[in-house]
C-alpha positions as CSV (number, residue, x, y, z in Angstrom):
1,X,5.1,-2.8,2.8
2,X,2.8,-4.5,5.3
3,X,2.7,-8.0,6.8
4,X,0.8,-9.4,3.8
5,X,3.4,-8.1,1.4
6,X,6.2,-9.6,3.5
7,X,4.3,-13.0,3.5
8,X,3.8,-12.8,-0.2
9,X,7.5,-12.1,-0.9
10,X,8.5,-15.0,1.4
11,X,6.3,-17.3,-0.7
12,X,7.7,-16.0,-3.9
13,X,11.3,-16.5,-2.6
14,X,10.5,-20.1,-2.1
15,X,8.7,-20.5,-5.5
16,X,8.5,-17.6,-7.8
17,X,6.6,-19.8,-10.3
18,X,3.7,-20.4,-7.9
19,X,0.4,-19.7,-9.4
20,X,-1.8,-16.9,-8.3
21,X,-4.3,-19.5,-7.0
22,X,-1.6,-21.3,-5.0
23,X,-0.4,-18.0,-3.5
24,X,-4.0,-16.8,-2.7
25,X,-4.8,-20.1,-1.0
26,X,-1.7,-20.1,1.1
27,X,-2.3,-16.4,2.1
28,X,-6.0,-16.8,2.6
29,X,-6.9,-14.0,0.1
30,X,-8.3,-13.8,-3.4
31,X,-6.4,-14.2,-6.6
32,X,-7.2,-10.6,-7.5
33,X,-5.7,-9.3,-4.3
34,X,-2.5,-11.3,-5.0
35,X,-2.3,-9.9,-8.5
36,X,-2.8,-6.4,-7.3
37,X,-0.2,-6.7,-4.5
38,X,2.3,-8.2,-7.0
39,X,1.6,-5.3,-9.4
40,X,2.1,-2.7,-6.6
41,X,5.3,-4.4,-5.4
42,X,6.7,-4.3,-9.0
43,X,5.6,-0.7,-9.6
44,X,7.2,0.5,-6.4
45,X,10.4,-1.3,-7.2
46,X,10.3,-3.6,-4.2
47,X,10.2,-6.5,-6.7
48,X,12.6,-5.9,-9.5
49,X,11.9,-9.0,-11.5
50,X,11.9,-12.8,-11.6
51,X,14.7,-15.0,-12.8
52,X,15.9,-18.5,-13.0
53,X,18.5,-19.5,-10.4
54,X,20.6,-22.5,-11.2
55,X,22.1,-24.6,-8.5
56,X,25.6,-23.3,-9.2
57,X,24.4,-19.6,-9.3
58,X,23.1,-19.4,-5.8
59,X,25.4,-17.6,-3.4
60,X,24.7,-17.1,0.3
61,X,23.4,-13.8,1.6
62,X,26.4,-11.4,2.3
63,X,25.2,-11.0,5.9
64,X,23.9,-14.0,7.7
65,X,22.9,-14.6,11.3
66,X,21.3,-16.9,13.8
67,X,18.9,-15.3,16.3
68,X,17.9,-17.4,19.3
69,X,14.6,-16.5,20.8
70,X,12.9,-17.1,24.1
71,X,9.1,-16.9,23.8
72,X,6.6,-16.0,26.5
73,X,4.0,-18.6,27.4
74,X,2.4,-20.4,24.6
75,X,3.0,-17.9,21.8
76,X,5.5,-19.9,19.9
77,X,3.2,-20.8,17.0
78,X,2.0,-17.2,16.6
79,X,5.6,-15.9,16.6
80,X,6.7,-18.6,14.2
81,X,3.9,-17.6,11.7
82,X,5.0,-14.0,11.9
83,X,8.6,-14.9,11.4
84,X,8.0,-17.1,8.4
85,X,6.2,-14.2,6.7
86,X,9.4,-12.0,6.9
87,X,11.3,-11.8,3.6
88,X,14.7,-11.8,5.3
89,X,14.0,-14.9,7.4
90,X,15.4,-18.0,5.7
91,X,14.3,-20.6,8.3
92,X,12.7,-21.0,11.7
93,X,13.7,-23.9,13.9
94,X,12.0,-25.0,17.1
95,X,14.4,-26.4,19.7
96,X,14.7,-27.5,23.2
97,X,16.9,-26.0,26.0
98,X,17.4,-22.4,26.8
99,X,15.9,-21.0,23.5
100,X,12.5,-21.8,22.0
101,X,13.3,-20.8,18.4
102,X,16.4,-20.4,16.3
103,X,15.9,-18.0,13.3
104,X,18.2,-18.0,10.3
105,X,18.4,-14.5,8.8
106,X,20.0,-13.4,5.5
107,X,20.4,-9.8,4.4
108,X,22.4,-7.6,2.1
109,X,23.9,-5.3,4.7
110,X,24.5,-5.1,8.5
111,X,22.2,-2.1,8.6
112,X,19.4,-4.2,7.1
113,X,20.1,-7.0,9.6
114,X,19.9,-4.6,12.4
115,X,16.4,-3.5,11.2
116,X,15.3,-7.1,11.0
117,X,16.5,-7.9,14.5
118,X,14.7,-4.8,15.8
119,X,11.4,-5.9,14.1
120,X,11.7,-9.4,15.6
121,X,12.5,-8.2,19.1
122,X,9.3,-6.1,18.9
123,X,7.0,-9.1,18.1
124,X,4.5,-9.7,20.9
125,X,5.7,-12.7,22.9
126,X,9.4,-12.4,22.3
127,X,11.0,-12.2,25.8
128,X,14.7,-12.5,25.1
129,X,17.1,-12.9,22.2
130,X,20.7,-13.5,21.3
131,X,22.2,-13.1,17.8
132,X,25.3,-14.5,16.3
133,X,26.7,-13.6,12.9
134,X,27.7,-16.4,10.7
135,X,31.3,-15.7,9.5
136,X,32.0,-18.8,7.4
137,X,30.3,-22.1,6.5
138,X,32.3,-25.3,5.9
139,X,30.7,-28.3,4.4
140,X,32.1,-31.9,4.6
């Protein structure tokens, strides 16, 4: 999978019912390219199907983490674009203080999380990072 595939998957995670035209416009490619990429992702088994997720059905990712990033110079927008195209990135927050960005990551396994962290650390402009695993979430 290349960067375009990751960006397409990220869009489909947000709205699997988005039309080919909407996906193409957001990605800056043709509808035919979107259709071909989706067919390849399905044929390779990367995309196993599409389903309805009801509010009560959604469970959090088994492994979740927050990665704080320090970005070199004025590269924050570029790094943010790259991060939002990654399928395991759930949200990217800009912030003030010591860190420039806080990235929410969700994966199936610690091994997968480790790979995501390694990919993010290699992005051009990422100077420093610190990651914390989320152990429990309490609401209210």
